[in-house]
N, CA, C and O of each residue as an XYZ file, in Angstrom:
732
protein
N     131.089   -127.236    -38.313
C     131.471   -126.014    -38.975
C     130.755   -125.925    -40.310
O     130.721   -126.894    -41.068
N     130.196   -124.790    -40.593
C     129.420   -124.593    -41.814
C     130.338   -124.222    -42.969
O     131.204   -123.358    -42.830
N     130.145   -124.880    -44.115
C     130.917   -124.541    -45.311
C     130.388   -123.238    -45.891
O     129.179   -123.034    -45.998
N     131.289   -122.385    -46.251
C     130.908   -121.136    -46.900
C     130.852   -121.387    -48.401
O     131.881   -121.598    -49.043
N     129.662   -121.364    -48.946
C     129.476   -121.627    -50.369
C     129.536   -120.324    -51.146
O     128.832   -119.374    -50.805
N     130.361   -120.259    -52.182
C     130.369   -119.041    -52.997
C     129.056   -118.926    -53.760
O     128.375   -119.928    -53.977
N     128.698   -117.713    -54.167
C     127.487   -117.562    -54.970
C     127.609   -118.410    -56.236
O     128.718   -118.673    -56.700
N     126.469   -118.840    -56.801
C     126.511   -119.701    -57.984
C     127.092   -119.011    -59.211
O     127.440   -119.682    -60.183
N     127.201   -117.729    -59.188
C     127.743   -116.983    -60.316
C     128.055   -115.572    -59.866
O     127.845   -115.220    -58.705
N     128.548   -114.780    -60.772
C     128.873   -113.408    -60.386
C     127.629   -112.631    -59.975
O     126.524   -112.887    -60.454
N     127.835   -111.696    -59.094
C     126.761   -110.863    -58.554
C     127.082   -109.397    -58.840
O     128.231   -109.067    -59.133
N     126.091   -108.522    -58.760
C     126.399   -107.096    -58.896
C     127.496   -106.705    -57.908
O     127.479   -107.106    -56.744
N     128.441   -105.919    -58.398
C     129.570   -105.510    -57.569
C     130.807   -106.356    -57.767
O     131.879   -105.991    -57.285
N     130.694   -107.461    -58.452
C     131.867   -108.287    -58.751
C     132.613   -107.735    -59.962
O     132.062   -106.964    -60.749
N     133.857   -108.135    -60.097
C     134.649   -107.827    -61.281
C     134.771   -109.084    -62.114
O     135.190   -110.132    -61.622
N     134.403   -108.974    -63.375
C     134.579   -110.084    -64.310
C     135.987   -109.982    -64.892
O     136.436   -108.897    -65.262
N     136.670   -111.103    -64.967
C     138.027   -111.157    -65.504
C     137.978   -111.984    -66.777
O     137.650   -113.170    -66.743
N     138.306   -111.357    -67.903
C     138.297   -112.084    -69.180
C     139.356   -113.173    -69.158
O     140.485   -112.945    -68.724
N     138.990   -114.348    -69.625
C     139.930   -115.456    -69.691
C     141.052   -115.125    -70.669
O     140.796   -114.522    -71.712
N     142.295   -115.508    -70.354
C     143.404   -115.238    -71.277
C     143.198   -115.832    -72.671
O     143.771   -115.343    -73.644
N     142.393   -116.871    -72.768
C     142.131   -117.484    -74.074
C     141.145   -116.697    -74.926
O     140.981   -116.988    -76.111
N     140.495   -115.712    -74.340
C     139.539   -114.894    -75.084
C     140.348   -113.834    -75.848
O     140.680   -112.781    -75.303
N     140.652   -114.125    -77.096
C     141.468   -113.213    -77.899
C     140.667   -112.724    -79.088
O     139.632   -113.292    -79.435
N     141.156   -111.670    -79.703
C     140.504   -111.078    -80.882
C     139.014   -110.873    -80.632
O     138.162   -111.263    -81.431
N     138.740   -110.257    -79.513
C     137.392   -110.012    -79.039
C     137.435   -108.658    -78.338
O     138.465   -108.292    -77.773
N     136.338   -107.914    -78.366
C     136.301   -106.626    -77.672
C     136.606   -106.752    -76.186
O     137.055   -105.791    -75.562
N     136.371   -107.908    -75.624
C     136.581   -108.101    -74.196
C     137.924   -108.745    -73.865
O     138.180   -109.075    -72.707
N     138.766   -108.922    -74.844
C     140.084   -109.502    -74.612
C     140.854   -108.655    -73.602
O     140.958   -107.437    -73.747
N     141.387   -109.312    -72.586
C     142.213   -108.674    -71.549
C     141.474   -107.584    -70.780
O     142.055   -106.546    -70.461
N     140.208   -107.811    -70.483
C     139.444   -106.782    -69.774
C     139.058   -107.193    -68.357
O     138.970   -108.371    -68.012
N     138.833   -106.144    -67.554
C     138.209   -106.256    -66.249
C     136.896   -105.505    -66.364
O     136.885   -104.335    -66.749
N     135.795   -106.155    -66.038
C     134.474   -105.540    -66.175
C     133.814   -105.467    -64.805
O     133.640   -106.481    -64.129
N     133.451   -104.251    -64.407
C     132.670   -104.087    -63.185
C     131.235   -104.453    -63.513
O     130.643   -103.879    -64.426
N     130.672   -105.393    -62.785
C     129.312   -105.857    -63.021
C     128.346   -105.024    -62.176
O     128.267   -105.190    -60.959
N     127.623   -104.140    -62.830
C     126.706   -103.235    -62.128
C     125.385   -103.919    -61.811
O     124.882   -103.810    -60.693
N     124.821   -104.624    -62.784
C     123.574   -105.357    -62.566
C     123.726   -106.765    -63.132
O     124.453   -106.992    -64.099
N     123.030   -107.687    -62.514
C     123.052   -109.072    -62.980
C     121.802   -109.762    -62.448
O     121.611   -109.888    -61.239
N     120.957   -110.205    -63.375
C     119.716   -110.879    -62.980
C     119.342   -111.865    -64.087
O     120.080   -112.046    -65.056
N     118.192   -112.488    -63.922
C     117.715   -113.414    -64.949
C     117.441   -112.713    -66.275
O     117.476   -113.336    -67.336
N     117.168   -111.407    -66.206
C     116.882   -110.651    -67.436
C     118.138   -110.280    -68.215
O     118.052   -109.948    -69.397
N     119.296   -110.330    -67.577
C     120.545   -109.978    -68.243
C     121.514   -109.314    -67.282
O     121.308   -109.311    -66.068
N     122.570   -108.756    -67.844
C     123.608   -108.137    -67.017
C     124.155   -106.906    -67.731
O     124.085   -106.792    -68.955
N     124.710   -105.975    -66.924
C     125.293   -104.760    -67.470
C     126.456   -104.343    -66.586
O     126.405   -104.451    -65.360
N     127.512   -103.863    -67.247
C     128.671   -103.386    -66.500
C     129.529   -102.475    -67.359
O     129.101   -102.004    -68.412
N     130.762   -102.233    -66.886
C     131.682   -101.324    -67.563
C     133.074   -101.930    -67.612
O     133.537   -102.506    -66.627
N     133.734   -101.806    -68.733
C     135.136   -102.214    -68.835
C     135.954   -101.156    -68.098
O     135.897    -99.975    -68.440
N     136.707   -101.573    -67.097
C     137.459   -100.631    -66.278
C     138.831   -100.276    -66.838
O     139.394    -99.239    -66.486
N     139.365   -101.115    -67.696
C     140.763   -100.932    -68.104
C     140.931   -100.619    -69.588
O     141.871   -101.108    -70.214
N     140.040    -99.817    -70.157
C     140.163    -99.391    -71.555
C     140.064    -97.873    -71.677
O     139.049    -97.361    -72.149
N     141.112    -97.139    -71.258
C     141.070    -95.682    -71.431
C     141.086    -95.322    -72.906
O     141.721    -95.998    -73.714
N     140.379    -94.248    -73.250
C     140.299    -93.806    -74.645
C     141.320    -92.726    -74.988
O     141.437    -92.328    -76.147
N     142.057    -92.250    -73.987
C     143.057    -91.220    -74.243
C     142.456    -89.848    -74.504
O     143.105    -88.991    -75.103
N     141.219    -89.632    -74.059
C     140.539    -88.347    -74.218
C     139.924    -87.956    -72.884
O     139.776    -88.777    -71.979
N     139.575    -86.694    -72.789
C     138.925    -86.218    -71.566
C     137.441    -85.974    -71.820
O     136.985    -85.885    -72.960
N     136.718    -85.873    -70.734
C     135.281    -85.629    -70.812
C     134.988    -84.315    -71.529
O     134.024    -84.226    -72.289
N     135.798    -83.313    -71.295
C     135.589    -82.007    -71.911
C     135.623    -82.086    -73.436
O     134.892    -81.352    -74.102
N     136.450    -82.955    -73.999
C     136.565    -83.067    -75.450
C     135.374    -83.784    -76.076
O     135.104    -83.612    -77.265
N     134.655    -84.590    -75.286
C     133.562    -85.395    -75.843
C     132.175    -84.830    -75.548
O     131.216    -85.153    -76.249
N     132.060    -84.003    -74.535
C     130.739    -83.510    -74.125
C     130.641    -82.015    -74.402
O     131.644    -81.342    -74.638
N     129.426    -81.518    -74.368
C     129.189    -80.088    -74.513
C     129.842    -79.378    -73.327
O     129.510    -79.656    -72.175
N     130.757    -78.476    -73.606
C     131.550    -77.829    -72.553
C     130.689    -77.114    -71.520
O     131.070    -77.039    -70.352
N     129.549    -76.594    -71.922
C     128.691    -75.907    -70.951
C     128.057    -76.886    -69.970
O     127.709    -76.500    -68.854
N     127.902    -78.127    -70.361
C     127.261    -79.118    -69.495
C     128.228    -79.768    -68.521
O     127.790    -80.393    -67.554
N     129.522    -79.642    -68.746
C     130.510    -80.325    -67.923
C     130.959    -79.405    -66.778
O     131.519    -78.338    -67.029
N     130.716    -79.810    -65.531
C     131.201    -79.001    -64.408
C     132.725    -78.899    -64.447
O     133.403    -79.824    -64.896
N     133.252    -77.790    -63.984
C     134.698    -77.565    -64.010
C     135.480    -78.715    -63.394
O     136.527    -79.105    -63.912
N     134.979    -79.256    -62.295
C     135.695    -80.323    -61.590
C     135.818    -81.607    -62.414
O     136.656    -82.456    -62.111
N     134.993    -81.757    -63.449
C     135.002    -82.995    -64.232
C     135.602    -82.835    -65.628
O     135.708    -83.818    -66.361
N     135.985    -81.650    -66.001
C     136.456    -81.398    -67.370
C     137.648    -82.263    -67.778
O     137.730    -82.696    -68.927
N     138.557    -82.514    -66.864
C     139.756    -83.291    -67.204
C     139.599    -84.781    -66.912
O     140.568    -85.535    -67.001
N     138.402    -85.203    -66.569
C     138.139    -86.610    -66.280
C     138.414    -87.452    -67.522
O     137.863    -87.167    -68.586
N     139.261    -88.491    -67.411
C     139.528    -89.328    -68.583
C     138.309    -90.156    -68.984
O     137.513    -90.571    -68.143
N     138.188    -90.381    -70.278
C     137.113    -91.226    -70.808
C     137.599    -92.656    -70.964
O     138.759    -92.901    -71.297
N     136.690    -93.601    -70.718
C     136.980    -95.018    -70.878
C     135.961    -95.627    -71.828
O     134.811    -95.190    -71.885
N     136.395    -96.646    -72.579
C     135.477    -97.446    -73.382
C     134.799    -98.399    -72.410
O     135.437    -99.306    -71.875
N     133.498    -98.193    -72.180
C     132.766    -99.012    -71.218
C     132.273   -100.322    -71.794
O     132.035   -101.279    -71.058
N     132.118   -100.369    -73.117
C     131.648   -101.582    -73.768
C     130.953   -101.256    -75.071
O     130.729   -100.089    -75.394
N     130.614   -102.293    -75.820
C     130.079   -102.090    -77.166
C     128.593   -101.730    -77.240
O     128.105   -101.382    -78.315
N     127.873   -101.804    -76.135
C     126.451   -101.477    -76.145
C     126.298    -99.969    -75.953
O     126.864    -99.395    -75.022
N     125.536    -99.337    -76.831
C     125.321    -97.887    -76.784
C     126.652    -97.140    -76.699
O     126.810    -96.236    -75.879
N     127.598    -97.517    -77.542
C     128.953    -96.960    -77.467
C     129.023    -95.486    -77.836
O     130.081    -94.871    -77.701
N     127.916    -94.904    -78.299
C     127.896    -93.470    -78.575
C     127.279    -92.673    -77.415
O     127.095    -91.461    -77.526
N     126.963    -93.347    -76.315
C     126.368    -92.690    -75.148
C     127.404    -92.537    -74.042
O     128.181    -93.450    -73.764
N     127.396    -91.375    -73.425
C     128.289    -91.059    -72.324
C     127.585    -91.354    -71.007
O     126.418    -91.010    -70.825
N     128.299    -91.990    -70.099
C     127.749    -92.349    -68.800
C     128.778    -92.035    -67.723
O     129.947    -92.394    -67.863
N     128.363    -91.372    -66.658
C     129.237    -91.129    -65.511
C     128.960    -92.188    -64.457
O     127.810    -92.528    -64.178
N     130.034    -92.697    -63.881
C     129.917    -93.689    -62.810
C     130.667    -93.172    -61.597
O     131.820    -92.753    -61.694
N     130.009    -93.207    -60.473
C     130.582    -92.772    -59.201
C     130.818    -94.026    -58.367
O     129.869    -94.639    -57.880
N     132.081    -94.405    -58.203
C     132.455    -95.593    -57.446
C     132.760    -95.173    -56.011
O     133.645    -94.355    -55.760
N     132.014    -95.749    -55.085
C     132.118    -95.370    -53.679
C     132.647    -96.571    -52.894
O     131.948    -97.571    -52.726
N     133.891    -96.460    -52.417
C     134.479    -97.598    -51.709
C     134.094    -97.648    -50.236
O     133.792    -96.630    -49.614
N     134.115    -98.844    -49.709
C     134.011    -99.070    -48.278
C     135.459    -99.101    -47.792
O     136.211   -100.005    -48.159
N     135.856    -98.137    -46.979
C     137.268    -98.027    -46.600
C     137.753    -99.192    -45.751
O     138.962    -99.385    -45.621
N     136.854    -99.972    -45.173
C     137.275   -101.138    -44.389
C     137.547   -102.352    -45.269
O     138.528   -103.065    -45.060
N     136.682   -102.588    -46.253
C     136.820   -103.792    -47.086
C     137.491   -103.501    -48.416
O     137.959   -104.428    -49.077
N     137.553   -102.239    -48.827
C     138.065   -101.799    -50.129
C     137.150   -102.186    -51.286
O     137.471   -101.891    -52.437
N     136.016   -102.841    -51.012
C     135.042   -103.090    -52.068
C     134.346   -101.783    -52.382
O     134.402   -100.837    -51.596
N     133.687   -101.726    -53.537
C     132.995   -100.495    -53.876
C     131.652   -100.782    -54.508
O     131.394   -101.873    -55.017
N     130.812    -99.778    -54.460
C     129.516    -99.821    -55.142
C     129.516    -98.685    -56.155
O     130.384    -97.813    -56.118
N     128.557    -98.697    -57.046
C     128.553    -97.738    -58.140
C     127.187    -97.083    -58.281
O     126.154    -97.752    -58.298
N     127.208    -95.746    -58.382
C     126.001    -94.980    -58.699
C     126.180    -94.423    -60.108
O     127.256    -93.936    -60.456
N     125.141    -94.495    -60.904
C     125.216    -94.019    -62.282
C     124.686    -92.603    -62.415
O     123.710    -92.229    -61.764
N     125.336    -91.820    -63.261
C     124.955    -90.446    -63.565
C     124.592    -89.656    -62.314
O     123.495    -89.104    -62.218
N     125.516    -89.602    -61.357
C     125.240    -88.905    -60.097
C     125.272    -87.389    -60.267
O     125.762    -86.865    -61.268
N     124.748    -86.717    -59.281
C     124.845    -85.269    -59.205
C     126.315    -84.943    -58.925
O     126.881    -85.486    -57.976
N     126.943    -84.084    -59.709
C     128.370    -83.777    -59.501
C     128.694    -83.262    -58.103
O     129.838    -83.377    -57.664
N     127.728    -82.702    -57.399
C     127.974    -82.216    -56.040
C     128.334    -83.355    -55.083
O     129.018    -83.124    -54.085
N     127.888    -84.572    -55.370
C     128.150    -85.686    -54.460
C     129.633    -86.030    -54.401
O     130.075    -86.651    -53.435
N     130.410    -85.643    -55.408
C     131.834    -85.954    -55.413
C     132.560    -85.197    -54.310
O     133.533    -85.693    -53.741
N     132.086    -84.003    -54.014
C     132.709    -83.219    -52.945
C     132.401    -83.823    -51.582
O     133.189    -83.682    -50.646
N     131.262    -84.494    -51.465
C     130.849    -85.084    -50.194
C     131.703    -86.289    -49.822
O     131.870    -86.578    -48.637
N     132.242    -86.992    -50.799
C     133.045    -88.187    -50.539
C     134.341    -88.088    -51.343
O     134.412    -88.607    -52.457
N     135.365    -87.429    -50.797
C     136.594    -87.229    -51.562
C     137.351    -88.516    -51.841
O     138.269    -88.525    -52.661
N     136.983    -89.599    -51.176
C     137.657    -90.872    -51.392
C     137.045    -91.656    -52.564
O     137.564    -92.701    -52.955
N     135.954    -91.151    -53.111
C     135.295    -91.856    -54.203
C     136.056    -91.657    -55.516
O     136.931    -90.798    -55.626
N     135.703    -92.464    -56.490
C     136.309    -92.408    -57.814
C     135.204    -92.124    -58.825
O     134.109    -92.679    -58.728
N     135.486    -91.272    -59.781
C     134.526    -90.961    -60.822
C     135.145    -91.356    -62.146
O     136.312    -91.067    -62.411
N     134.358    -92.014    -62.971
C     134.817    -92.381    -64.305
C     133.735    -92.035    -65.312
O     132.541    -92.100    -65.019
N     134.177    -91.669    -66.499
C     133.268    -91.408    -67.616
C     133.450    -92.537    -68.613
O     134.575    -92.869    -68.986
N     132.354    -93.119    -69.040
C     132.387    -94.252    -69.970
C     131.603    -93.936    -71.238
O     130.531    -93.332    -71.189
N     132.145    -94.347    -72.349
C     131.417    -94.354    -73.612
C     130.948    -95.793    -73.802
O     131.754    -96.691    -74.045
N     129.651    -96.000    -73.691
C     129.079    -97.329    -73.853
C     129.169    -98.166    -72.592
O     129.808    -97.793    -71.609
N     128.504    -99.314    -72.658
C     128.490   -100.266    -71.544
C     128.694   -101.674    -72.095
O     128.577   -101.916    -73.296
N     128.999   -102.585    -71.193
C     129.050   -104.005    -71.517
C     127.690   -104.577    -71.137
O     127.233   -104.381    -70.011
N     127.049   -105.269    -72.041
C     125.721   -105.785    -71.756
C     125.536   -107.204    -72.246
O     126.113   -107.611    -73.254
N     124.726   -107.948    -71.522
C     124.408   -109.326    -71.872
C     122.902   -109.524    -71.772
O     122.278   -109.052    -70.821
N     122.326   -110.199    -72.719
C     120.899   -110.518    -72.665
C     120.682   -111.687    -71.702
O     121.638   -112.268    -71.187
N     119.426   -112.018    -71.473
C     119.085   -113.102    -70.545
C     119.842   -114.380    -70.909
O     119.752   -114.859    -72.040
N     120.581   -114.923    -69.955
C     121.301   -116.177    -70.134
C     122.640   -116.063    -70.854
O     123.433   -117.004    -70.810
N     122.912   -114.955    -71.506
C     124.132   -114.832    -72.302
C     125.403   -114.872    -71.440
O     126.352   -115.579    -71.780
N     125.431   -114.134    -70.346
C     126.614   -114.149    -69.486
C     126.819   -115.540    -68.890
O     127.954   -116.008    -68.791
N     125.742   -116.199    -68.496
C     125.849   -117.548    -67.943
C     126.443   -118.511    -68.972
O     127.238   -119.380    -68.615
N     126.062   -118.365    -70.248
C     126.641   -119.199    -71.307
C     128.137   -118.931    -71.457
O     128.923   -119.864    -71.619
N     128.525   -117.673    -71.403
C     129.938   -117.324    -71.522
C     130.734   -117.848    -70.330
O     131.879   -118.270    -70.489
N     130.142   -117.824    -69.147
C     130.800   -118.372    -67.961
C     130.945   -119.884    -68.099
O     131.983   -120.442    -67.741
N     129.912   -120.550    -68.616
C     129.980   -121.999    -68.824
C     131.089   -122.374    -69.813
O     131.658   -123.462    -69.717
N     131.402   -121.477    -70.768
C     132.508   -121.696    -71.721
C     133.855   -121.302    -71.118
O     134.889   -121.400    -71.777
N     133.836   -120.858    -69.867
C     135.042   -120.391    -69.171
C     135.626   -119.121    -69.773
O     136.836   -118.904    -69.711
N     134.769   -118.276    -70.357
C     135.234   -116.992    -70.873
C     135.531   -116.013    -69.744
O     136.348   -115.107    -69.911
N     134.879   -116.184    -68.603
C     135.005   -115.246    -67.498
C     135.222   -115.959    -66.176
O     134.695   -117.049    -65.951
N     136.001   -115.337    -65.307
C     136.026   -115.679    -63.890
C     135.653   -114.390    -63.166
O     135.469   -113.364    -63.822
N     135.537   -114.401    -61.868
C     135.119   -113.203    -61.165
C     135.693   -113.172    -59.762
O     136.014   -114.203    -59.172
N     135.811   -111.965    -59.252
C     136.247   -111.709    -57.889
C     135.415   -110.543    -57.353
O     134.729   -109.858    -58.111
N     135.484   -110.331    -56.050
C     134.827   -109.167    -55.462
C     135.526   -107.903    -55.943
O     136.725   -107.910    -56.223
N     134.771   -106.832    -56.034
C     135.374   -105.564    -56.443
C     136.388   -105.119    -55.394
O     136.272   -105.456    -54.216
N     137.361   -104.371    -55.833
C     138.355   -103.789    -54.932
C     138.798   -102.477    -55.555
O     139.099   -102.422    -56.747
N     138.839   -101.415    -54.749
C     139.164   -100.113    -55.300
C     140.566   -100.050    -55.889
O     140.864    -99.113    -56.630
N     141.426   -100.996    -55.596
C     142.756   -101.015    -56.213
C     142.637   -101.086    -57.733
O     143.512   -100.593    -58.444
N     141.563   -101.695    -58.240
C     141.382   -101.813    -59.688
C     140.949   -100.494    -60.324
O     140.902   -100.388    -61.550
N     140.635    -99.498    -59.515
C     140.291    -98.183    -60.039
C     141.500    -97.250    -60.063
O     141.425    -96.147    -60.604
N     142.609    -97.691    -59.481
C     143.823    -96.879    -59.463
C     144.516    -96.973    -60.811
O     144.611    -98.046    -61.407
N     144.989    -95.853    -61.272
C     145.743    -95.842    -62.510
C     147.214    -95.852    -62.141
O     147.717    -94.892    -61.557
N     147.898    -96.917    -62.473
C     149.313    -97.064    -62.146
C     150.070    -97.388    -63.430
O     149.911    -98.473    -63.989
N     150.884    -96.461    -63.894
C     151.638    -96.711    -65.124
C     152.451    -98.003    -65.025
O     153.115    -98.266    -64.022
N     152.379    -98.789    -66.078
C     153.144   -100.030    -66.133
C     152.534   -101.199    -65.391
O     153.097   -102.293    -65.405
N     151.388   -100.998    -64.738
C     150.737   -102.089    -64.010
C     149.562   -102.584    -64.835
O     148.634   -101.829    -65.125
N     149.605   -103.839    -65.206
C     148.524   -104.460    -65.969
C     147.643   -105.225    -64.983
O     147.882   -106.400    -64.704
N     146.626   -104.547    -64.460
C     145.775   -105.159    -63.445
C     145.040   -106.382    -63.980
O     144.795   -107.330    -63.235
N     144.682   -106.369    -65.275
C     144.020   -107.557    -65.822
C     144.956   -108.767    -65.720
O     144.538   -109.838    -65.279
N     146.201   -108.601    -66.121
C     147.157   -109.723    -66.106
C     147.333   -110.250    -64.679
O     147.374   -111.461    -64.464
N     147.437   -109.344    -63.712
C     147.577   -109.775    -62.324
C     146.337   -110.541    -61.866
O     146.450   -111.602    -61.252
N     145.153   -109.999    -62.168
C     143.911   -110.659    -61.747
C     143.718   -111.989    -62.463
O     143.322   -112.973    -61.838
N     143.992   -112.031    -63.765
C     143.781   -113.258    -64.546
C     144.714   -114.381    -64.104
O     144.361   -115.557    -64.195
N     145.897   -114.023    -63.628
C     146.852   -115.052    -63.205
C     146.695   -115.427    -61.737
O     147.359   -116.340    -61.247
N     145.807   -114.714    -61.036
C     145.629   -114.976    -59.610
C     146.695   -114.308    -58.754
O     146.743   -114.520    -57.542
N     147.548   -113.505    -59.375
C     148.607   -112.786    -58.672
C     147.969   -111.699    -57.810
O     147.238   -110.851    -58.322
N     148.236   -111.720    -56.538
C     147.619   -110.776    -55.605
C     148.379   -109.451    -55.479
O     148.029   -108.619    -54.642
N     149.411   -109.249    -56.300
C     150.178   -108.006    -56.187
C     149.351   -106.767    -56.517
O     149.759   -105.655    -56.182
N     148.197   -106.931    -57.166
C     147.353   -105.775    -57.432
C     146.965   -105.083    -56.129
O     146.686   -103.884    -56.124
N     146.945   -105.826    -55.032
C     146.583   -105.230    -53.736
C     147.608   -104.188    -53.297
O     147.292   -103.325    -52.478
N     148.823   -104.252    -53.823
C     149.847   -103.269    -53.472
C     149.478   -101.874    -53.970
O     150.030   -100.882    -53.495
N     148.551   -101.791    -54.919
C     148.113   -100.475    -55.382
C     147.466    -99.677    -54.251
O     147.391    -98.450    -54.319
N     147.003   -100.367    -53.220
C     146.401    -99.675    -52.077
C     147.410    -98.784    -51.356
O     147.017    -97.848    -50.661
N     148.714    -99.065    -51.513
C     149.713    -98.225    -50.853
C     149.682    -96.807    -51.399
O     150.241    -95.898    -50.785
N     149.040    -96.603    -52.540
C     148.911    -95.260    -53.115
C     147.783    -94.469    -52.470
O     147.658    -93.267    -52.705
N     146.959    -95.130    -51.658
C     145.845    -94.454    -51.011
C     146.367    -93.565    -49.886
O     147.356    -93.911    -49.239
N     145.718    -92.425    -49.644
C     146.112    -91.580    -48.507
C     145.887    -92.322    -47.193
O     144.986    -93.154    -47.082
N     146.709    -92.013    -46.211
C     146.572    -92.650    -44.882
C     145.305    -92.181    -44.178
O     144.645    -92.973    -43.505
N     144.960    -90.909    -44.323
C     143.786    -90.355    -43.669
C     142.948    -89.638    -44.715
O     143.248    -88.504    -45.089
N     141.900    -90.298    -45.185
C     141.082    -89.758    -46.266
C     140.386    -88.455    -45.873
O     140.100    -87.623    -46.734
N     140.115    -88.273    -44.589
C     139.411    -87.071    -44.168
C     140.251    -85.813    -44.358
O     139.710    -84.707    -44.337
N     141.562    -85.960    -44.543
C     142.432    -84.811    -44.742
C     142.528    -84.401    -46.198
O     143.153    -83.386    -46.504
N     141.935    -85.149    -47.095
C     141.988    -84.819    -48.525
C     141.016    -83.728    -48.879
O     140.932    -83.330    -50.041
């Protein structure tokens, strides 16, 4: 029987989980979707830092399609924190994992009603070797992405559940429609 070896480190599409010991840091208690990761560096978005504002309040109203005006804004990270970025998260309905397209055409949202759209101010970024150093210090652990982490559930601290290894975050899937094609 062949042993299944995990990847040597996080890969694009994984969620980084900030270690509970990482305090008084911009990344304290965060879940970061890792969009890119290579020898040159890594880039992603903090998923659990809503800014309490909508896209319409931060962007030029003429540029924002009606369907996106009420989209909540999230703090994506400290790199280019004055730049707005749209992320289109497209889940695989069988595995619940998702992939991400950046700055998509707003028409694509109508094509996949099961997708999630988020607006981020800034990104999380690491230079060559920096993320690997932080992992070696045990600042981060990682898991495969799951669309349950994109659900907004009042009173549910998805970071705390993920950081403790508690699998109850999977119960957020019960909020998903039974038949996505009917949405």
